C-alpha positions as CSV (number, residue, x, y, z in Angstrom):
1,M,-11.1,40.0,36.0
2,F,-13.2,39.2,32.8
3,N,-11.0,41.5,30.7
4,R,-7.9,39.7,31.7
5,I,-9.5,36.3,31.0
6,R,-10.8,37.6,27.7
7,I,-7.3,38.7,26.7
8,Q,-5.8,35.4,27.7
9,L,-8.5,33.4,25.8
10,T,-8.1,35.7,22.8
11,I,-4.3,35.1,22.7
12,R,-4.7,31.4,23.1
13,N,-7.4,31.0,20.5
14,A,-5.6,33.2,18.0
15,A,-2.4,31.3,18.6
16,V,-4.1,28.0,17.9
17,L,-5.8,29.3,14.8
18,S,-2.5,30.9,13.7
19,V,-0.6,27.6,14.1
20,I,-3.2,25.8,12.0
21,L,-3.1,28.5,9.4
22,V,0.7,28.6,9.2
23,G,0.8,24.8,9.1
24,L,-1.7,24.7,6.3
25,N,0.2,27.4,4.2
26,V,3.5,25.6,4.7
27,S,1.9,22.3,3.7
28,V,0.4,23.9,0.5
29,F,3.7,25.4,-0.4
30,I,5.7,22.2,0.1
31,V,3.2,20.1,-1.8
32,M,3.1,22.5,-4.7
33,K,6.9,22.7,-4.8
34,Q,7.1,18.9,-4.9
35,M,4.5,18.7,-7.6
36,L,6.3,21.3,-9.7
37,F,9.7,19.6,-9.3
38,A,8.5,16.1,-9.7
39,Q,8.3,16.2,-13.5
40,V,11.7,17.9,-13.8
41,D,13.3,15.3,-11.5
42,R,11.7,12.4,-13.5
43,S,13.2,13.9,-16.7
44,L,16.7,14.1,-15.1
45,M,16.5,10.6,-13.6
46,S,15.4,9.2,-17.0
47,M,18.4,11.0,-18.7
48,E,20.7,9.5,-16.0
49,Q,19.5,6.0,-16.7
50,S,20.0,6.4,-20.5
51,Q,23.6,7.8,-20.2
52,L,23.3,9.7,-23.5
53,V,26.2,11.5,-25.3
54,P,26.4,13.3,-28.6
55,D,28.4,12.1,-31.7
56,E,30.0,14.0,-34.6
57,Q,26.6,14.5,-36.3
58,G,25.0,15.9,-33.2
59,Q,23.2,12.6,-32.7
60,V,22.9,10.9,-29.3
61,A,24.5,7.6,-28.6
62,T,26.0,5.5,-25.8
63,G,29.4,4.0,-25.6
64,G,32.8,4.0,-24.0
65,Q,34.6,6.3,-26.5
66,M,33.4,9.0,-28.9
67,R,35.2,11.1,-31.4
68,S,34.1,14.6,-32.5
69,S,35.3,16.3,-35.7
70,L,33.9,19.7,-34.7
71,A,36.3,22.4,-33.7
72,L,36.3,23.3,-30.0
73,P,35.3,26.9,-29.0
74,T,37.9,29.1,-27.5
75,Q,36.1,32.0,-25.8
76,R,33.0,30.4,-24.3
77,A,32.1,26.9,-23.4
78,V,29.3,25.6,-25.6
79,L,26.9,23.1,-24.2
80,F,24.7,20.3,-25.8
81,Q,21.0,20.5,-25.3
82,M,18.3,17.9,-26.0
83,D,14.6,17.3,-25.1
84,V,13.4,14.5,-22.8
85,M,9.7,14.3,-22.1
86,D,9.1,17.8,-23.5
87,R,11.7,19.2,-21.1
88,P,15.0,20.8,-22.3
89,I,17.9,18.9,-20.6
90,I,21.4,20.4,-20.7
91,Q,24.4,18.0,-20.4
92,L,27.7,19.2,-19.0
93,Y,30.8,16.9,-19.1
94,W,33.7,17.7,-16.7
95,T,37.2,16.4,-16.4
96,E,38.9,15.5,-13.1
97,D,40.4,19.0,-12.8
98,D,36.9,20.6,-13.1
99,Q,37.4,21.6,-16.7
100,L,34.3,21.7,-18.9
101,I,34.5,19.5,-22.0
102,P,33.1,21.7,-24.9
103,L,30.4,20.1,-27.0
104,P,28.0,21.5,-29.7
105,G,24.8,23.0,-28.3
106,R,22.4,25.9,-28.2
107,E,22.9,27.5,-24.8
108,Q,26.0,29.1,-23.3
109,F,27.3,29.9,-19.8
110,N,30.0,32.5,-19.3
111,E,33.1,31.8,-17.1
112,T,31.6,33.4,-14.0
113,Q,28.5,31.3,-14.3
114,L,30.5,28.1,-14.9
115,K,32.2,28.6,-11.6
116,Q,28.9,28.1,-9.9
117,L,28.5,24.8,-11.6
118,L,31.9,23.2,-10.7
119,P,31.3,19.6,-9.7
120,S,33.5,20.1,-6.6
121,K,30.9,22.6,-5.3
122,L,27.8,20.5,-6.1
123,G,26.7,17.3,-4.4
124,E,25.6,14.0,-5.9
125,S,21.9,14.4,-5.2
126,L,19.3,16.5,-7.0
127,Q,19.4,20.2,-6.0
128,S,18.3,23.6,-7.2
129,I,20.8,26.4,-8.0
130,K,20.7,29.9,-9.4
131,V,23.0,30.6,-12.3
132,G,22.9,34.3,-13.4
133,N,19.3,35.2,-13.4
134,Q,18.1,31.7,-14.2
135,H,17.2,28.8,-11.9
136,Y,18.3,25.2,-12.7
137,R,17.6,21.8,-11.3
138,V,20.9,19.9,-11.3
139,L,21.8,16.2,-11.2
140,K,25.4,15.2,-10.9
141,I,26.5,11.8,-12.2
142,G,30.0,10.6,-11.3
143,N,32.2,9.1,-14.1
144,P,29.3,7.9,-16.3
145,N,30.3,4.6,-18.1
146,H,34.0,5.7,-18.1
147,L,33.4,7.9,-21.2
148,T,36.3,9.3,-23.2
149,I,35.7,12.0,-25.8
150,Y,38.1,12.8,-28.7
151,S,38.1,15.9,-30.8
152,S,39.0,16.1,-34.5
153,N,42.5,17.4,-33.8
154,G,43.2,14.5,-31.6
155,S,42.5,16.0,-28.2
156,Q,41.3,13.5,-25.7
157,Y,39.0,14.3,-22.8
158,K,38.4,11.7,-20.1
159,V,35.0,12.3,-18.5
160,A,35.1,12.4,-14.7
161,S,31.6,13.6,-14.1
162,Q,28.5,14.6,-15.9
163,Q,25.8,17.1,-14.9
164,L,22.2,17.2,-16.1
165,L,20.5,20.6,-15.9
166,S,16.9,21.6,-16.5
167,N,15.8,25.3,-16.4
168,I,13.1,25.7,-13.6
169,S,12.9,29.5,-13.7
170,A,9.2,29.3,-14.6
171,E,8.5,27.0,-11.7
172,I,10.5,29.2,-9.3
173,G,8.5,32.2,-10.4
174,M,5.3,30.4,-9.8
175,L,6.5,29.4,-6.3
176,Q,7.5,32.9,-5.6
177,R,4.0,34.2,-6.6
178,L,2.5,31.4,-4.5
179,E,4.7,32.5,-1.6
180,Y,3.5,36.1,-1.8
181,I,-0.1,34.9,-2.0
182,L,0.4,32.7,1.1
183,L,2.2,35.5,2.9
184,F,-0.5,38.1,2.4
185,G,-3.1,35.5,2.9
186,G,-1.4,34.5,6.1
187,I,-1.3,38.1,7.4
188,A,-5.0,38.4,6.6
189,G,-5.6,35.1,8.2
190,L,-3.8,36.2,11.4
191,V,-6.0,39.3,11.6
192,I,-9.0,37.0,11.1
193,A,-7.6,34.6,13.7
194,V,-7.3,37.4,16.3
195,A,-10.9,38.6,15.5
196,A,-12.1,35.0,15.7
197,G,-10.2,34.4,18.9
198,Y,-11.8,37.5,20.5
199,Y,-15.2,36.3,19.3
200,L,-14.7,32.8,20.7
201,A,-13.3,34.3,24.0
202,N,-16.5,36.3,24.4
203,R,-18.6,33.3,23.6
204,A,-16.7,31.2,26.1
205,L,-17.1,33.8,28.8
206,I,-20.9,33.9,28.5
207,P,-21.6,30.7,30.5
208,I,-18.9,31.6,32.9
209,R,-20.4,35.1,33.5
210,L,-23.9,33.6,33.8
211,S,-22.6,31.0,36.2
212,L,-20.8,33.6,38.3
213,D,-23.8,35.9,38.3
214,K,-26.0,33.0,39.4
215,Q,-23.5,32.1,42.1
216,Q,-23.3,35.6,43.4
217,Q,-27.1,35.9,43.3
218,F,-27.3,32.5,45.1
219,V,-24.9,33.6,47.8
220,S,-26.6,37.0,48.2
221,D,-30.1,35.4,48.5
222,A,-28.8,32.7,50.9
223,S,-27.1,35.4,53.1
224,H,-30.3,37.4,53.1
225,E,-32.5,34.4,54.0
226,L,-30.1,33.3,56.8
227,R,-29.8,36.8,58.2
228,T,-33.6,37.0,58.8
229,P,-33.9,34.1,61.2
230,L,-30.6,34.9,62.8
231,S,-31.8,38.4,63.5
232,V,-35.0,37.1,65.0
233,I,-33.2,34.5,67.2
234,Q,-30.8,37.2,68.4
235,A,-33.5,39.7,69.2
236,H,-35.6,37.2,71.2
237,T,-32.5,35.8,73.0
238,E,-31.6,39.3,74.1
239,L,-35.1,39.7,75.4
240,L,-34.7,36.5,77.4
241,L,-31.5,37.8,78.9
242,R,-33.2,41.0,80.1
243,H,-35.3,39.0,82.5
244,P,-33.3,36.1,83.8
245,E,-35.7,35.8,86.8
246,H,-38.6,34.8,84.5
247,T,-39.7,31.2,84.3
248,I,-39.9,29.2,81.0
249,E,-43.7,29.6,81.1
250,Q,-43.4,33.4,81.2
251,D,-40.9,33.5,78.3
252,S,-42.5,30.7,76.3
253,K,-43.5,33.1,73.5
254,H,-39.9,34.1,73.0
255,I,-38.6,30.5,73.3
256,S,-41.3,29.4,70.7
257,T,-40.2,32.1,68.3
258,V,-36.5,31.1,68.7
259,L,-37.4,27.4,68.1
260,Q,-39.5,28.3,65.1
261,E,-36.8,30.4,63.5
262,A,-34.1,27.7,64.2
263,R,-36.2,25.1,62.5
264,R,-36.7,27.4,59.5
265,M,-33.0,28.1,59.3
266,S,-32.3,24.3,59.6
267,K,-34.7,23.7,56.7
268,L,-33.0,26.4,54.6
269,V,-29.5,25.1,55.3
270,S,-30.7,21.6,54.4
271,G,-32.1,22.8,51.1
272,L,-28.9,24.8,50.3
273,L,-26.8,21.7,51.0
274,T,-29.0,19.6,48.8
275,L,-28.8,22.0,45.8
276,A,-25.0,22.5,46.4
277,R,-24.4,18.7,46.3
278,S,-26.7,18.3,43.2
279,D,-24.7,21.0,41.4
280,S,-21.4,19.2,42.0
281,N,-23.0,15.8,41.2
282,Q,-22.2,14.6,44.7
283,L,-25.8,13.7,45.5
284,E,-26.8,10.4,44.1
285,L,-30.3,8.7,44.2
286,E,-30.8,5.4,46.0
287,I,-32.8,3.7,43.3
288,K,-34.8,0.6,44.3
289,S,-38.1,-1.0,43.7
290,V,-41.0,1.0,45.4
291,Q,-44.8,1.2,45.3
292,L,-45.6,4.8,44.2
293,D,-49.2,4.6,45.3
294,Q,-48.2,3.8,48.8
295,I,-45.7,6.7,48.8
296,V,-48.4,9.1,47.6
297,Q,-50.9,7.9,50.2
298,E,-48.3,8.2,53.0
299,S,-47.4,11.7,52.0
300,V,-51.1,12.8,51.9
301,R,-51.7,11.2,55.3
302,K,-48.9,13.2,56.8
303,M,-50.1,16.5,55.3
304,Q,-53.8,15.8,56.2
305,M,-53.6,17.3,59.6
306,L,-52.1,20.5,58.3
307,A,-55.0,20.8,55.8
308,E,-57.6,20.1,58.5
309,L,-56.2,23.1,60.5
310,K,-57.2,25.4,57.6
311,D,-60.4,23.5,56.9
312,I,-59.1,22.4,53.5
313,I,-60.5,19.3,51.8
314,V,-57.9,16.9,50.3
315,Q,-59.2,14.7,47.6
316,T,-57.2,11.7,46.2
317,E,-57.5,9.6,43.0
318,I,-54.7,7.1,43.3
319,D,-54.5,3.9,41.2
320,S,-53.5,0.8,43.1
321,S,-50.3,-1.1,42.7
322,I,-47.9,1.2,40.8
323,P,-44.4,-0.4,41.1
324,M,-41.5,1.5,39.8
325,N,-37.7,2.0,40.3
326,A,-37.1,5.2,42.2
327,D,-35.6,6.9,45.3
328,E,-38.4,6.6,47.9
329,E,-37.1,9.3,50.2
330,R,-36.8,11.8,47.4
331,L,-40.2,11.1,46.0
332,H,-41.7,11.5,49.5
333,Q,-39.8,14.9,49.7
334,L,-41.2,15.9,46.3
335,L,-44.8,15.1,47.3
336,V,-44.5,16.8,50.7
337,T,-43.1,20.0,49.0
338,L,-45.9,20.1,46.5
339,L,-48.6,19.4,49.1
340,D,-47.2,21.9,51.5
341,N,-47.2,24.7,48.9
342,A,-50.7,23.7,47.8
343,I,-52.1,23.9,51.4
344,K,-50.1,27.0,52.3
345,Y,-51.4,29.1,49.4
346,T,-55.0,27.8,49.5
347,P,-57.4,29.8,51.7
348,E,-59.6,28.3,54.3
349,G,-62.4,26.1,53.0
350,G,-60.4,25.4,49.8
351,L,-59.7,22.2,48.0
352,V,-56.5,20.3,47.2
353,R,-56.7,17.4,44.8
354,V,-54.0,14.7,44.3
355,V,-54.1,12.4,41.3
356,C,-51.8,9.4,40.7
357,R,-52.5,7.4,37.5
358,K,-50.6,4.6,35.8
359,L,-50.1,5.0,32.1
360,A,-48.6,2.7,29.5
361,H,-45.0,3.4,30.2
362,S,-45.1,6.2,32.8
363,V,-46.9,7.6,35.8
364,L,-48.8,10.8,36.0
365,L,-48.9,12.8,39.2
366,E,-51.1,15.9,39.6
367,V,-51.4,18.2,42.5
368,E,-54.2,20.8,42.1
369,D,-55.4,23.5,44.5
370,T,-57.9,26.3,44.5
371,G,-55.5,28.8,46.0
372,I,-54.4,32.3,45.0
373,G,-52.7,31.2,41.8
374,I,-49.5,32.5,40.2
375,A,-49.2,35.6,38.0
376,P,-48.2,34.8,34.3
377,D,-45.0,36.9,34.7
378,N,-44.0,34.8,37.7
379,L,-44.9,31.4,36.2
380,Q,-41.7,31.0,34.3
381,H,-39.5,31.7,37.3
382,I,-41.1,29.5,40.0
383,F,-38.4,26.8,39.7
384,D,-35.6,29.4,40.1
385,R,-33.8,29.3,43.5
386,F,-35.0,31.9,46.0
387,Y,-37.6,33.2,43.6
388,R,-40.9,34.2,45.2
389,G,-43.6,36.4,43.7
390,D,-44.6,37.9,47.1
391,K,-41.5,37.9,49.2
392,A,-43.1,39.5,52.3
393,R,-46.0,37.1,52.4
394,T,-44.0,34.0,51.7
395,R,-41.4,34.8,54.3
396,Q,-44.2,35.2,56.8
397,E,-45.5,31.8,55.8
398,G,-42.1,30.3,56.2
399,G,-41.1,29.8,52.6
400,S,-37.5,30.0,51.4
401,G,-37.9,29.8,47.7
402,L,-36.0,26.5,47.4
403,G,-38.8,24.0,47.6
404,L,-39.8,24.0,43.9
405,A,-36.1,24.2,42.8
406,I,-35.4,21.0,44.7
407,A,-38.7,19.4,43.4
408,K,-37.6,20.0,39.8
409,W,-34.2,18.5,40.5
410,I,-35.8,15.4,42.0
411,V,-38.1,15.0,38.9
412,E,-35.2,15.5,36.5
413,Q,-33.0,13.0,38.4
414,H,-35.8,10.4,37.8
415,Q,-35.8,11.2,34.1
416,G,-39.2,12.8,34.4
417,K,-40.8,16.1,33.4
418,I,-42.7,18.8,35.5
419,R,-44.9,21.6,34.3
420,V,-47.2,24.1,36.0
421,E,-50.5,25.7,35.0
422,S,-52.0,28.5,37.1
423,K,-54.5,31.3,37.0
424,L,-54.7,34.1,39.6
425,S,-57.5,33.7,42.1
426,I,-58.4,30.3,40.6
427,G,-55.7,28.0,41.5
428,T,-52.5,26.1,40.4
429,R,-52.1,22.7,38.8
430,I,-48.8,20.9,38.7
431,F,-48.2,17.9,36.4
432,I,-45.4,15.4,36.8
433,T,-44.6,12.5,34.5
434,L,-42.2,9.8,35.7
435,P,-41.1,6.8,33.7
436,I,-41.9,3.4,35.3
């Protein structure tokens, strides 16, 4: 099950990281392309606004009609070239029938290349085109200023459209190198994304695995604890059925055992229900104004008889009038649980001490006994569910291993803290701090 979940999480995490990586690479490429073409486009737009044409001396001027005394070339079309903003700009003038008007210049295109530049093939907006092995940024201008150009032999050319070209081969080469870098970087990034996805999947499965292990352990322990009283009840019930002629007095021992185990199972089920509801946040406290000193005194009074049966002395040091906001029933349950444990694990003739002191902004509760104590190895686990240091003895005493887990939950729900100090054969001391 975990392998399937791990694979699914790895794929999803890698997919998310890959989408982010691809989006970042595409954004970098687009931004770089726009930055590289921005200066070229500004040069072309500036040239369009000036509407410049060459005269007979090779100078640039504007106007409706221009005459050129230079002979027109016959084999190749010669183009005029000038610099605007340190960027060479090539001007091409075309007639209505897509014929190039030859003008003096320094760069030439052959007939095949000129076919790629025909105005009928290019749109009006800025665009990039490859001519031969060179790349150009082209801007087409339709019928600029109704220009007419005359040659020295009287030939007249009516300008139908003008093209402005700027060589961007260097920029294209830079973009291609950037594309290769982003491509290989993207492949490496995908590998890293898969590795990162696998790592994140494993990290995400840790709390799930721990939760599942705890749940399985919880179910296993609960089943074990419920099986014991059920087995006892079943055994004694079968003994009762063997002698249906016996009176209740004759079978009182079996009936008492069945009743005792039924009460133990009821207590266990109640504890399980409390913890289950607390885990799902379905169990809420009924907070109201209470007198903590009265709750402590009432809890001690109820447990006094149990202590007297074992000849245990219960001493109290309780400050008077300690008002606070709390759940009275849960605080009573907390104190009864702690006192029950203290009396249960204290030998006859021992001492149990209960302290309740009011501090500046909190209340300190102490329950101390002179019992058998807790081993250092077990001390850190005493608040775990179903945990018991001596399972055989505590089962005989009626413990289920849920009391201190519920006690800790009650303290934490009141925004308090609980800690334990214990030494073997000396005793245990539990400290609880609750905010007023």
